N, C-alpha and C positions, 0 to 999 in steps of 0.2 A: 504493500500500499504506500502511496506517495505522500510525502508531507508537502502541503500546498505552498507554492511559491518558492521552494528550496531545492528542487530537483534531487531529492533524496528518496530512495525507494527501498523497501524491505524485500530482499530476495528470498526465493524458496529455500535456499540453503541456510537461512537464518542470518546471514550477513546483511549489512546495509551498504547500499551503493549510491555514490553521488556522482553527478556528472556536471562539467563545467566547459564552457566554450573555449577552444584554443585557436579558433580562426573560422574562415568561411570558404566554401567551395566557390568555383568560378560562377555557379548559378545563384550565389547569394545565401544558399542554405548553411546553417552552422555546422562546424565540425566540433565534436565533443571529445573531452578526455574524461577519464573515469577513475575513482578511487574507491576502495572498499575497506570495511572495518566491521568488528563485531558490535560495536555500539553506535547508536544514532549520534550522540554527543560528539564522538571522536570524528566521525564522518563530516559533521557539520563544521567542526573546527578546521579540518584539513581542507574541506571545500572552500571555505572562506578564504584561506590563504592563497589557494590556487586561483580563485576568482579575482582577488586583488592583484596577483601576479600578471594574469592575462589581460586584465582590464587596461593595464598600461602598455601592452605591446600589440594589441589588436589594431590593425591599421585604421586611422580615422575615417577613411572612405566608407567603412561599413557602419559607421556610428550615426545616430541622430545628431544633426548639427545645431539644433536649437537649444535654448536655455530652458531651465526648469519652469520659468514663468510662461514661456511660449508653449511648453507641453501642457501645463495646467490650463491655459486658455483654450487649447485645442480640445482637451478633455471635457471642459465645462460646456463647450458648444457641440460636442459629439453625442455619443450614445447615452451618457449619463443623464443628459437633459431629458431624454425620452423615457428613462426607466425609473425615475423617482418622482415622488409627489412634488408639486409645485412649491410647497412650503419647505420640503427638504432641499430642493434645488436652490431656493432663495437663501437658505442658510449656508449651503455649500459656496454659493457664489460670493456672498458677503465676506465670509472668512477668508477665502482664497484671494480675493481682489484686495482686501484691506490688510491682510497680515502676510500672506505667502508671496504673492507676486512682487511687491516692493522689495522683498529681501533677496529673492532668487533671480532678479532680472538680468543679472550679469553671469550667473553661474550655470555652466554647461550641464545639461541633464546627464549626459553619458559619463561624466566625472563626478557625480554626486557621491559623497561619502558619509559615513557615520559621523565623522567629525563635523561636517558641515551642517548635518541635520541637528546635531547636539548644540552647535552654535546658534541655530534658529530657535531651538527650545529655550536656550538661555536668554536669547533676545526677547522672546515673548514674555518671559518672566519679568523683564525690566519694564514692560508696558503697563504693569499693574493689573493684568488680566487675571481672572480666577483660574484655579488649577483645572476646573472643568473646561473652561473656554480653550485653554492651552491644549488639553488632551483632545478635545473635539477637533480643533484645527489640525492638529497632528494626524488624527485618524483620517480626516478628509484628504489630507495631503497623501497619506500612505495609500488610501484607496485609489487615487488618481495615478500613482506610480506603479500599481500592480500590473497595469496594462503595459508599461514600459518593460517591466521584468518579464512578462509573458512574451513580448516581442524581442527579447534579448537585447535591448537597448541598454538596460541596466544588467550588469552581470552579478552584482551583489545587492543584498538587501540593505539600504542605507539606515534602516531603522534598528538594526541589530545592536543590542546593548545600549540603546539610547536611554539616558536616565531622565525620567519624567518628575515634575514637582509633586510633592506630596499633596494628595487630595484632602483638604480639610472640610469636613461636613459642617456647613453653616447651621446654627441652631434656628428652628423655625418656631416663631412665637404665635401662639393662638390668643384670641380675645379672652379676657377673664369672663366669668359668668356674669358679672355685673356690667361689663362693657357690652357683651353680647345682648343682654336683656335691654339696655338702653338703646343700642343701635336697631335691634329688631323691632322694638316698639315704635320708634320714630319712622323707620323704613316702611312699616305696615300701613301707616297713615299717609305716606308721602306718594305722590303720583308716580314718581320715577324710582321708588324704593323696592319694587318687587324683585328685581334681580339679586338684591342683597339677601332678602328672605330666602329665595330659592336656593342660593348658594349655601347658606347656613344650615338648610334642612336636607339638601341632596349631595352636597360636596361636588357639584358640577363645576367644570372649568368655565371661565368667562366665555371663551370661544364656543363651548358647547352650549351655553345658555343663549348666546346670540343666534345660534343656528337651530335652536329648539322650535319645532312646529307643533301645532295642535294635533296633527296626525301622528305624532310621536307619543302622545299621551293616551292611555286607556284609563278613563275615569271610572269605568265599571270594575276593572281589575285593581285600580289604584297603583298603576305603574308608569314610569317614564322610561322610554327606550332611547338610549344614547347612541347615535350613529354618525353624527356629523359635527364638524366644527367650522367656525367662521373666523377668518383672520384678515388683518390688514398687513400685507406683506410689501417689503421693498421691492422695487422693480429691478430687473437684472442689469439695468444700466447703472452708470456712475451718478445719476441724478438723484434728487430727493424724492422723486415720485414714488407713490405707493398705489397698490390696488387692493380691492377686497377679493378674497378668495373663499368660497364655500366648498369644502371637500370632505372626504371621509374622516372619521375620528383619528385622533393621534396615532393609535396602534390597534392591533386586534384586540388586545385586552381592554382598550378604551371603549369598545363596543359593549355596552352592558345594559342590564335592566335595573332600575332603581325604584324600590317601593316607595310609595308616598305615605307620609304620616298624616294624621287627621287634619293638621294645621294647613299643610300645603295642599292636600286634596280639596279642602273647603275653599281656599283662596283661588285655586285654579277653576274650581267649578263656577265661582262667581265671576271671575275675570273672563271666562269663555263667553259668557252672556253678552258682554259688550265689545268683544274682539272685533277689530277692524283690519286685522292682518292675518295671514296664515302663520306668521311667527308669534310665538307666545309673548316674547318681549319685542313688540313692535307696534306700528301704527300706520294706518292708511296704506295697507298692502306692502309695507316695508318693514325691515328689521332695524333694530338698534345695534350698531357694531360695538365691539369691544371698547373702542376709544370713547364713544359716547357714554357707555355704561360706567367706565372709569371716571369720566368727568363728573357725572352725577353722584357717583360714590364719594368722590373727594369733597364735593360741595356738602353732602350730608355729614360727613365726618367733621368738617369745619363748623357747621352749625351746632353740632353736639359738643364741639371742643374735645373730641377724642384724639388720641395719638394718631399720627399719620401711618397708615398701614397700606399694603397692597391688597387689591381686590382678592388675589390668590390666597391670602390669609384666612379668608372666610371658609374656604375649602379645608384648610388645616384646622380651623375651629370646629368644623363638623366632625372631622376625624377624632380630634382630641376629646370632644364631648362623648363620642361613642365609646372610646377607650376608658374614659373615666367612669363610665356607666357599666363597664365590665364586658364590652363586646370583644370577641376574639379576633385576632389579627387577620385570619383568613377572611373573615366576613368584611372587615374594614377595607382590606386590600381589594376585594371584588367590588365594593360599592364605590371605591375611588378609581377603579379601572387601572390599578397598577399591574405590571406584568409578572410580579412575584410578591408573595408574602414577606420575603426577605427585604425587598425595597421598602415596604410599609414599616417593618420593624426597625430598619436603619434610620428612617426619617422620624419616626415617632417614639424612639426609644425612651426619651425624657418623659413623654406623656404617660408612660406606664408606671412611672414612680408612685403615683397615687394608689394604683392598684397593688403594687408591692407592698407599700406601707399598710394597706388594709389586710392583706394576707398575713404579714408577719404579726401584726397586732391581734390577729385572730387566734394566734398561738397562746396568748395570755389567758 
């Protein structure tokens, strides 16, 4: 079985085989050299040495002549644009254009090394970016170069042994019960406050709330079906233009059914009677986009003199209240649309302290 991207294979005799390019035939096809060993690790070490050796002696006429930046731009405009969601492509384009392209515009793709990539990682760290942003940027760059490796333009994996910055999990703060009660009471009586109440009682993301339609709600069963999200995305150009995109939910796990509690069920039933839009949070056949919802949310916070928080923290408040009441991690994870219970546990580990104290005190 082959190890992806490394040209290392497990042979039937139990040994590992690695192959590396030593030149090209007149017709342009690659000529390979081979090494063998009993362990994968040793083959990979030897293979890397051979690739570095031949990288410097293969005639430049067989190499891609462009820079890393030129390659990235070709990749962005190629198949990747057709094979990912528009929201994903926008993320790729932004990070590559703003962080990757300026750094690599004079660096030849065929001569890219681990040291160069490490320098880029270190450079990103000086920009004050989060560890998550740095890792995401590197992963996108890495994906773009896999094609170069497949086409034998790159003979070595330049990401081998790159040291990434430590990922520090930011603490996520939920509203206190008093803050939630104050906000919820005011929002329930405010003409533009319904998205707030909906988020506090369903844990839906702001884009999911914007995209929610009456056809997604079954008032007889008391359920909401989450299947879409609505986002304002930057255009793929270098201008400040943005566009609204309504597409499928963030991930397969984000497609979920959320049961309605009595409060939300009642509010939705009353709201539907006077609805003028197919969108639950909308008016005159139109939707309210996330930017509009955020604007109204900030105005309400200001009127109540509550601390400044992001709308997304309402989702965290929903999860925290559930955990405080003893809900199990698997159920909370499913309601939030997380791809794994481990993610939920990692994010809300501090919220479980109340439950831990409860169980420890139960021993007395």
